[in-house]
N, C-alpha and C positions, 0 to 999 in steps of 0.2 A: 612387817614383815607376815603375811599369814601363811600358817601353818594349819593342817589337820591329819590327824591321821586314824585308821580304817583299822580294825581288827578283824581279821577273818579264822573262819573255822572249816569253812567248806568252799572249794575242793581239798585246801591246804591250810593248815594252821599258818598264819603267814601276816604280814603288816603291810599295805599300803598306803602314801603318804600323798597328799596335794598342798604344795608351798609355793608363794609368789610375793609379788610386790603390790599391795593393794592400790598404793599413790599410782602407778602404772599400769596397772590392770590385767597383768600377764603372769602366771604360774606354769608350774609343771607338774607331772605326776610321776612318781616314783615305784615301781614293782607292782603295777597293777593287777589286779584280781578278779573285781567286778568286771560284769559289762560295759561297754563304753558309756552308755545312757546315765550310769550311776555318777561316774568323774564329770558327765558334762555339767547335772543337775548340780552338783554338788558346787563346780566351777562358776556357773550361771549365779547360784544362790551367793555367791560372794565376790561378783563383780569381776573374776580373773576370766581373761580368756587365755587356751592352755595351747603354750608355746613349744613344749618339748614333753616327750613322755620317753622316760629311761628305763629302763630294764638293766638293775645291776648286774646280771648275769643270766647265761641261759638255765631256766630252772628246770631240774627234774622232778619234780612232786608237783606242778601244777602246768597245766596249759595258761602261757599269759594271754593275758588279752591287750599288749601293749600296743601289737601294731592296729590292731582295728581301733583304737581309741586313738592314735596317731591319724588315721585316717578321715575318723569321723571329725575328729578336730581340727584339720590339716594342721598339725604338727608334725614337728621332724621326732622320728623314731630313732632315740638314743642307745647306741651299745657300745663296748668298747672295739676298738679296729681288729684285734684279735678274735672276736666272736665266731667270725667265721661262717657267718648266716647265707642263705643263698637266695637272700632275696635285697633289696637295697636297703640301708639303714644310714642315718648320719653316725659316720664313726668317729670316736673320741679317742685321744690318746692321752698319756698321762699330762697334767700340767694342763692342758684345755679347758675354757671355762664358759659355764653356760650361764649369759647374761640375762637377768630378771630385772631390768627395771634398777632396783636400789638392792636388789639380792643377786649377789653371783653364788655360781655352784660350782668350785673347782673339782675336777676330774682326779682321782687317785687311782692308779692302776694298784689293788692290793690283789693278787692270784692267792690260791690257796683253797680255797674252798672248791674253786674251778677255774682255771688259766685264765677265764677272762674277766674276772670279777673286777670291777671297779669300786669304788666308794666316790660320795661326794661330800666335800668340805666347803659348808656355805656359810657368806658374810652376809649381814644385815648391816651397810654402810650407812643408814639411820642410825644404829646403834652403835655402831665401832667399824674398826679397823681389822679386828682378829675375828678369827672363827668363832662363830656361835655354836655352828651343830654339827652334827657328819652323821650320812645315811651311810651305814655300815653293810646293808643284805645282809649276807650270812657269813660274813669274814668276823666280825665280831657281835656276838649277841650278848643279852643279859645272861651271865653267867657262864659262859663259854666262848670256844671260838667254833667257826663251821666245818663239819667234817670233811676229809678229803680227799675222797675215793671216787667220788662221782663220776669224774670226767679226766681222771689222773689215777697212777698208783698212787696208793696210801701216802706210801714215804714221798714221793715226787711231791706230790700236794702239801705235804705237811711242811716240807721243807720250805716251799716257796710261801706258805701261810707263816712260817717263823719270821721272814724278812718282812712280810706283810705287818706282822704283829707288829714288831718293833716299830716299821715306822708310823703306825696309827700310836703308839706310845708315847711319840713327840709331840701330838698335840695336848695344850694346855689341860688341867684339870677338870677347868670346868667347862669344857666342851660337851655338849649333849650328845648321847649316843642314839640313835635311831634306828635300830636293827630292821632286819626283814623277818623276823621271826620271833615267835615268845614262845613259853611252855605248851609242848604238846608236838611241837613241830619234832620230827626225825631228823633234821639236819643239824643239831647240837644235842647234846648231854647235859640235862640238869638245869633246863634253862628255866629262869624267873618266869612268874603267871605276871610279873612288873615288866612292859615293853617299852621300859626305855630306863636310862642310867645315864652316867659320864663317866669319861675316861678316867677321872679320879678315882671314883668307885670302882670299878673294872678293875682297875690296875692294882687295887689293894685285894679286891674279894674275888674276884674272876681266876679259879686256880690255874688255867691254861694263860690267859691274857698277863699272869702276873710271872708267868716263866719266861724268862730273855736266855737262859741258854738252848741253843738250837737242839743241842742234840736231846737233852731233857722233854726239850717240847715236842720233837718227832715222838719219843718213847711216848708222852702221853696221849698224842691223837692216835697213835696206834693201838690204843686199848680201848676198850668198851665199846667199838664203834658200833652205834644203832643200826637197825634192821633198815635195808633200803628201801625207799620210796617202791611202791607197786609200779611196775613198767617204768624204771627210772630211765633207761636208756632210751627207749620209744618216745618221752615225753620231751627230754632234750632234743631228739631229733626231730620232732614236730617242731619245736620251739625254735629251730634253725632252718625250717621253711618247709616240712612235708605236710604241715595243715592249712588249710586253707584259710583265707580271712572271714570266710563265711562260718565256719568252723570255730573262728577264734571269736568270732562276737557270739555264738550263741552259748560258749561253753559256761560263763557265767551268769546266765540268765534269768538262775532259781536261786543263785546263791547270797543275794540280798539279806536273807533272815538271819544267814549267819556271820553276818556283820556289825561290827558296835563301833558310831566314831566318835571320837574324841572329840567336844566342842567349845 
C-alpha cells in the first residue's frame, strides 16, 4: 500500500491523504484541501490513478476541493449518503467498500462531529486480512474527539459521538489512527501536534475517547467548546452546493506553501 499524508495550515489546520495500491496503480484522496493540481501531481509521481475522492464530512472550517479534484481526475466524489448535498455524488452507506486493487476501504458511518460523518477502515490484503489503519476525519483525533455542535445541537451530536466512539474502540489497538486535523484546529480541544496515533494509544491517553459511559462523555463534550470557525454555517452550505466548481478550483491555489508532505 502507498500512503502519503499532507499537513495544511492554510486555509485551515487539516490533514489530507493520498493512498492506494501501487501494484494496481489505483488510489484515492481523503479530505482534500489543496488545489486539484497538487494531488494530481502527487498521484502521477507515485504512478497512481485517482479513482475516488472522499470527504469524510461536510466541512465547516474550509471550502473542500473534493468536487473539483474528482472532476479533474475523472474520479468518483464520495460522501456518506446522508450528506444532503445539492449536486450528484457517489453516495455510500455503512459497510460499503471502496476497492483499490489489493487495498480496500470499508465505510463506517460515525456521526457526532457532524451527522453525515464517515470513517474509512483500510486493509492491505498483501500484508494481512485485518485492518491496518482508519481515516477518522474529525471524529477521533490525536488527543480528543471532534466538537459536536457545528451541524446539530451539541448534546444531540455528543450522544451520536458516544456511539461512534464505542464502535471505533472495537478496533484492535495496533490499528493506526489517521485524523483530519491536528494541533491548531478548532475542531478539537488540546489536540496533539503529532497527527498520527493508534487506537491503543488513544484508548489509554485520549481523555474523551477513553470515556465509555455515555452521560459522562456527553458532559465532557459540552464543556470548553472551542470558538466556532469563522462563517461556519456559510462554509458548510457552500460545501453542500452553493459554491461553483470554478470557485472550488481556485480556493486553495495559493495554499501550497502552507502544507508539508510526509514522504
